[in-house]
C-alpha positions as CSV (number, residue, x, y, z in Angstrom):
1,X,44.0,100.7,136.6
2,X,46.6,97.9,136.5
3,X,47.3,96.2,139.8
4,X,50.4,96.7,141.9
5,X,52.0,94.4,144.5
6,X,54.6,94.8,147.2
7,X,56.5,92.5,149.6
8,X,58.6,93.1,152.7
9,X,58.7,89.6,154.1
10,X,62.5,89.1,153.7
11,X,65.6,91.1,153.9
12,X,65.0,92.8,150.6
13,X,62.1,95.1,149.8
14,X,60.2,94.2,146.6
15,X,57.5,95.8,144.6
16,X,55.9,95.1,141.3
17,X,53.6,96.9,138.9
18,X,52.3,96.3,135.4
19,X,53.9,98.4,132.7
20,X,50.3,99.4,131.8
21,X,49.9,101.3,135.0
22,X,49.1,105.0,134.6
23,X,52.1,106.0,136.8
24,X,54.2,102.9,137.4
25,X,57.2,104.5,139.1
26,X,55.0,106.5,141.4
27,X,53.2,103.3,142.3
28,X,56.5,101.5,143.0
29,X,57.7,104.5,145.1
30,X,54.5,104.4,147.2
31,X,54.7,100.6,147.7
32,X,58.4,100.6,148.7
33,X,57.6,103.1,151.5
34,X,59.9,105.4,153.3
35,X,62.8,102.9,153.6
36,X,66.2,104.3,152.6
37,X,68.0,102.1,150.0
38,X,71.7,101.7,149.3
39,X,70.7,100.2,145.9
40,X,67.4,99.8,144.0
41,X,67.2,97.5,140.9
42,X,64.4,97.6,138.4
43,X,63.8,94.7,136.0
44,X,61.7,96.4,133.2
45,X,59.6,94.6,130.6
46,X,60.5,95.5,127.0
47,X,56.9,96.6,126.6
48,X,57.5,99.5,128.9
49,X,58.9,102.9,127.9
50,X,62.4,102.3,129.4
51,X,63.7,105.8,128.9
52,X,60.6,107.3,130.7
53,X,60.8,104.7,133.5
54,X,64.5,105.3,134.4
55,X,64.1,109.1,134.2
56,X,61.1,108.9,136.6
57,X,63.0,106.6,138.9
58,X,65.9,109.0,139.1
59,X,63.4,111.7,140.1
60,X,61.4,109.6,142.6
61,X,64.4,108.1,144.3
62,X,67.0,111.0,144.6
63,X,70.1,110.0,146.4
64,X,69.5,106.3,145.7
65,X,71.6,104.3,143.3
66,X,69.0,103.1,140.8
67,X,70.0,100.4,138.3
68,X,67.6,99.2,135.6
69,X,67.6,96.8,132.7
70,X,65.2,95.4,130.1
71,X,64.2,91.7,130.3
72,X,63.2,88.7,128.4
73,X,60.4,88.2,130.9
74,X,60.1,88.9,134.6
75,X,60.1,86.8,137.8
76,X,57.6,88.3,140.1
77,X,54.8,87.8,142.6
78,X,53.4,84.8,140.6
79,X,56.6,83.5,139.2
80,X,57.2,83.8,135.5
81,X,55.5,86.9,134.2
82,X,55.5,89.4,131.3
83,X,54.7,93.1,131.0
84,X,55.8,93.9,134.6
85,X,58.3,96.2,136.3
86,X,59.9,94.4,139.3
87,X,61.7,96.5,141.9
88,X,64.2,95.0,144.4
89,X,65.5,97.4,147.1
90,X,68.5,96.8,149.4
91,X,67.8,98.7,152.7
92,X,70.6,100.8,154.1
93,X,70.2,99.2,157.5
94,X,71.4,95.8,156.1
95,X,73.3,96.6,153.0
96,X,75.9,98.9,151.6
97,X,76.5,99.2,147.8
98,X,78.4,100.8,145.0
99,X,77.3,100.8,141.4
100,X,79.9,101.2,138.7
101,X,78.9,102.2,135.2
102,X,80.9,100.7,132.4
103,X,79.8,103.0,129.5
104,X,80.9,101.3,126.3
105,X,82.3,97.8,126.1
106,X,83.6,98.4,122.6
107,X,86.1,100.9,123.9
108,X,86.6,99.1,127.2
109,X,90.1,99.8,128.8
110,X,90.8,96.6,130.8
111,X,93.6,98.0,132.9
112,X,91.8,101.2,133.9
113,X,88.5,99.5,134.6
114,X,90.0,96.7,136.8
115,X,91.9,99.3,138.7
116,X,88.7,101.3,139.3
117,X,86.8,98.2,140.3
118,X,89.5,97.2,142.8
119,X,89.6,100.7,144.3
120,X,85.8,100.8,144.6
121,X,85.8,97.3,146.3
122,X,88.4,98.4,148.9
123,X,86.5,101.7,149.5
124,X,83.2,99.9,150.1
125,X,84.8,97.5,152.5
126,X,86.4,100.3,154.5
127,X,83.2,102.2,154.5
128,X,81.3,99.4,156.2
129,X,83.7,97.2,158.2
130,X,80.8,95.6,160.1
131,X,79.4,94.1,156.9
132,X,81.6,91.1,156.4
133,X,79.8,89.3,153.5
134,X,79.0,90.4,150.0
135,X,78.8,89.7,146.3
136,X,79.1,91.4,142.9
137,X,76.0,91.6,140.6
138,X,76.7,92.4,137.0
139,X,74.0,93.6,134.6
140,X,75.2,93.9,131.0
141,X,73.7,94.8,127.6
142,X,72.5,91.5,126.2
143,X,73.3,92.4,122.6
144,X,76.8,93.8,123.2
145,X,78.6,90.5,122.4
146,X,81.1,91.5,125.0
147,X,80.0,89.6,128.1
148,X,82.7,86.9,127.9
149,X,85.5,89.5,127.7
150,X,84.0,91.6,130.5
151,X,83.6,88.8,133.1
152,X,87.0,87.4,132.4
153,X,88.6,90.8,132.8
154,X,86.9,92.1,135.9
155,X,86.6,88.9,137.9
156,X,90.2,89.0,139.4
157,X,89.6,92.5,140.7
158,X,86.7,91.4,142.9
159,X,88.9,89.2,145.1
160,X,86.5,88.0,147.9
161,X,83.3,89.1,146.3
162,X,81.8,86.2,144.3
163,X,80.4,87.4,140.9
164,X,77.1,86.5,139.3
165,X,75.1,88.4,136.7
166,X,72.9,88.5,133.7
167,X,72.5,89.9,130.2
168,X,69.6,92.3,129.7
169,X,66.9,91.0,127.3
170,X,64.3,92.1,124.8
171,X,61.7,89.4,125.0
172,X,62.3,87.1,122.1
173,X,62.9,90.0,119.6
174,X,66.7,90.4,120.0
175,X,66.5,93.9,118.7
176,X,67.4,96.4,121.5
177,X,68.4,95.8,125.1
178,X,69.0,98.6,127.7
179,X,71.0,99.0,130.9
180,X,71.0,102.2,133.0
181,X,72.4,103.8,136.1
182,X,70.7,106.7,137.8
183,X,68.7,107.5,134.7
184,X,71.6,107.4,132.3
185,X,71.3,104.7,129.6
186,X,74.6,103.0,128.8
187,X,75.0,102.1,125.1
188,X,76.6,98.7,124.8
189,X,77.4,99.0,128.5
190,X,77.1,97.4,131.9
191,X,76.6,98.2,135.6
192,X,78.6,96.3,138.2
193,X,77.0,96.4,141.6
194,X,79.3,95.7,144.6
195,X,77.2,94.8,147.6
196,X,78.1,94.1,151.2
197,X,75.8,92.9,154.0
198,X,75.6,92.2,157.7
199,X,73.7,89.0,156.7
200,X,75.0,85.9,155.0
201,X,74.7,85.6,151.2
202,X,75.3,82.7,148.9
203,X,75.9,83.1,145.1
204,X,74.9,80.1,143.0
205,X,74.5,78.8,139.5
206,X,72.5,75.8,138.4
207,X,71.4,74.0,135.3
208,X,69.5,70.8,134.7
209,X,71.5,69.4,131.7
210,X,73.4,66.2,131.3
211,X,76.0,65.7,128.5
212,X,75.5,62.9,126.0
213,X,78.0,61.0,123.9
214,X,77.2,63.0,120.8
215,X,80.0,65.5,119.9
216,X,80.8,67.9,117.1
217,X,83.7,70.2,116.2
218,X,83.4,73.8,115.1
219,X,85.4,73.9,111.9
220,X,84.6,77.5,110.7
221,X,83.4,80.4,112.8
222,X,83.3,84.2,113.2
223,X,84.1,84.6,116.9
224,X,83.5,88.4,117.0
225,X,79.8,87.9,115.9
226,X,79.4,84.5,117.7
227,X,78.6,82.8,114.4
228,X,79.4,79.2,113.6
229,X,79.6,78.6,109.8
230,X,80.4,74.9,109.7
231,X,80.4,71.9,112.0
232,X,82.4,68.8,111.2
233,X,83.3,70.5,107.9
234,X,79.6,70.6,107.0
235,X,77.2,73.6,106.9
236,X,76.5,74.4,110.6
237,X,72.7,74.3,110.8
238,X,72.4,71.2,108.6
239,X,75.0,69.2,110.6
240,X,73.6,70.3,114.0
241,X,70.1,69.2,112.8
242,X,71.4,65.8,111.6
243,X,73.1,65.2,115.0
244,X,70.0,66.0,117.0
245,X,67.7,64.2,114.6
246,X,65.8,67.2,113.4
247,X,64.7,68.7,110.0
248,X,67.3,71.5,109.2
249,X,64.5,73.6,107.8
250,X,62.5,73.3,111.0
251,X,65.1,74.5,113.6
252,X,63.6,77.0,116.0
253,X,64.1,78.3,119.6
254,X,62.3,75.2,120.9
255,X,64.8,72.9,119.2
256,X,67.7,74.9,120.7
257,X,66.2,74.8,124.2
258,X,65.6,71.0,124.1
259,X,68.9,70.1,122.4
260,X,71.5,72.4,123.9
261,X,75.2,72.1,123.3
262,X,77.9,72.3,126.0
263,X,81.6,72.8,126.1
264,X,83.9,71.2,128.7
265,X,86.0,73.6,130.8
266,X,88.0,71.8,133.4
267,X,85.8,69.2,135.1
268,X,82.6,71.0,134.3
269,X,80.4,71.5,131.2
270,X,79.0,74.9,130.3
271,X,76.2,75.6,127.8
272,X,77.0,77.5,124.6
273,X,73.4,78.1,123.6
274,X,72.2,78.7,120.1
275,X,70.2,81.8,119.5
276,X,69.0,81.3,116.0
277,X,69.8,80.2,112.4
278,X,70.6,83.2,110.1
279,X,69.7,83.5,106.4
280,X,72.9,81.8,105.4
281,X,72.2,78.7,107.4
282,X,74.8,79.6,110.0
283,X,74.2,79.2,113.8
284,X,74.2,82.3,115.9
285,X,75.2,81.7,119.5
286,X,74.5,83.5,122.8
287,X,78.1,83.2,124.0
288,X,81.7,82.8,122.9
289,X,82.4,80.4,120.2
290,X,85.6,79.6,118.2
291,X,87.1,77.3,115.6
292,X,88.3,74.0,117.0
293,X,85.9,74.1,119.9
294,X,84.4,70.7,120.7
295,X,80.7,70.8,121.5
296,X,78.7,68.1,123.2
297,X,74.9,67.7,122.8
298,X,73.2,67.8,126.2
299,X,70.0,66.2,127.5
300,X,67.6,68.2,129.7
301,X,66.5,66.5,132.9
302,X,63.2,67.4,134.7
303,X,63.7,71.1,135.2
304,X,61.0,71.5,137.9
305,X,62.3,68.7,140.0
306,X,65.9,69.9,139.6
307,X,65.0,73.5,140.6
308,X,63.1,72.3,143.6
309,X,66.0,70.2,144.8
310,X,68.6,72.8,144.2
311,X,66.7,75.5,146.1
312,X,66.1,73.1,148.9
313,X,69.8,72.4,149.0
314,X,70.5,76.1,149.4
315,X,68.3,76.1,152.6
316,X,69.6,72.8,153.9
317,X,71.6,74.3,156.8
318,X,69.4,77.4,157.4
319,X,66.4,78.9,155.5
320,X,67.0,81.8,153.2
321,X,64.7,84.8,153.2
322,X,65.0,85.9,149.5
323,X,66.6,85.0,146.2
324,X,67.5,87.2,143.3
325,X,67.4,84.9,140.2
326,X,68.7,85.5,136.7
327,X,67.1,82.8,134.6
328,X,68.0,82.1,130.9
329,X,65.3,82.7,128.4
330,X,65.9,79.2,127.0
331,X,64.8,77.8,130.3
332,X,61.5,79.7,130.1
333,X,61.1,78.6,126.4
334,X,61.7,74.9,127.5
335,X,59.2,75.3,130.3
336,X,56.6,76.6,127.9
337,X,57.3,73.8,125.4
338,X,56.9,71.2,128.1
339,X,53.9,72.8,129.8
340,X,55.9,73.3,133.0
341,X,55.6,77.0,133.4
342,X,53.0,76.9,136.1
343,X,54.9,74.3,138.2
344,X,58.2,76.3,137.9
345,X,56.4,79.5,138.8
346,X,55.0,77.9,141.9
347,X,58.5,76.8,143.0
348,X,59.8,80.3,142.4
349,X,57.0,81.8,144.4
350,X,57.4,79.3,147.2
351,X,61.1,80.2,147.6
352,X,60.6,84.0,147.3
353,X,62.6,84.4,144.1
354,X,62.5,87.7,142.2
355,X,64.4,88.6,139.1
356,X,64.2,88.2,135.3
357,X,64.7,86.1,132.3
358,X,68.0,86.8,130.5
359,X,70.0,86.5,127.3
360,X,72.9,84.9,129.2
361,X,74.3,84.6,132.7
362,X,77.6,85.3,134.4
363,X,79.2,83.3,137.1
364,X,82.7,84.1,138.2
365,X,84.9,84.7,135.1
366,X,82.4,82.8,132.8
367,X,79.6,83.9,130.6
368,X,77.1,81.0,130.3
369,X,73.7,80.1,129.0
370,X,70.6,78.0,129.9
371,X,71.3,78.4,133.7
372,X,69.9,80.2,136.6
373,X,72.4,82.2,138.5
374,X,71.6,84.2,141.5
375,X,72.1,85.0,145.2
376,X,70.3,83.8,148.3
377,X,70.0,85.8,151.5
378,X,70.1,84.5,155.1
379,X,69.0,86.6,158.0
380,X,71.4,87.1,160.8
381,X,70.6,88.4,164.2
382,X,72.2,91.9,164.5
383,X,73.6,90.9,167.9
384,X,75.6,88.0,166.4
């Protein structure tokens, strides 16, 4: 029988089981114990039977909001992992939560949804006035192509709740991603989790990339499908390959991970990651792209050293107990390419990070790539 693991060292309750376990949800239920949760999140390997998992979870955790999504890899008890189901529970004693299902992003009504989110945010705050801190955690279908629109639309309705999130994955297949709430699978949908706590929380986003002097201009694009057809008035894949010094017929996910492109928004640069080259020699992106956009080639720094420093910075004033991390699949690919997976996994374990690898990340009103977004939790004495 496949092994199972559980942890209750921090504010969150966590459990993990291989998707090859005979009864994975029953095992998770046993490991999580008799704690009552305001919210339970499942990060589910694409190797698992997602429909069966979420149906069982709804049965084993009645009365609990159960949110689930597929992954591009899991972050669990030994860091980067695959073939796992990772459960993260928010105990009712320390957290209050609301989970809002957004069923179909193609028929999304911005006004109605932002009104609903604002009402739910106010209701949650009134329901738990003693819980003064909080955040919003968005989980969205990673193949919906609607993340940019969604985050820009809902962010203003959240007011004092900082938003982070991630796009559900499907390993490296890019065929089918799933998000669910209470056993219901949301086609091209999302779940927005509003969470308040009696403990301090800190939302963050980090990346290890530095812009270079090499720039390019998107001269022909299909924004709806996130496809760039030409760069600098040349075929997109060929021109990108020329600028990064690669063979245009040898472009692959490792090239895109090690030679990312970024766009400047205000004073900051944000990655517009390339997913693949299609049969027409066009570049398919993970996030919003449009004609006239100026892209800058970025240079990765040492990812392990950068992650170690940034997590230490988060605990500079006081130690955190847990971190939920949403880590772009391109970071995992780069780690594999540079034989850094073990070192990064050790850092994640050392800092008690749980979460998953994603097809994109959200921070505030932005949908970004090749970052780790997340939230850190800091224990407060109840008497404070």
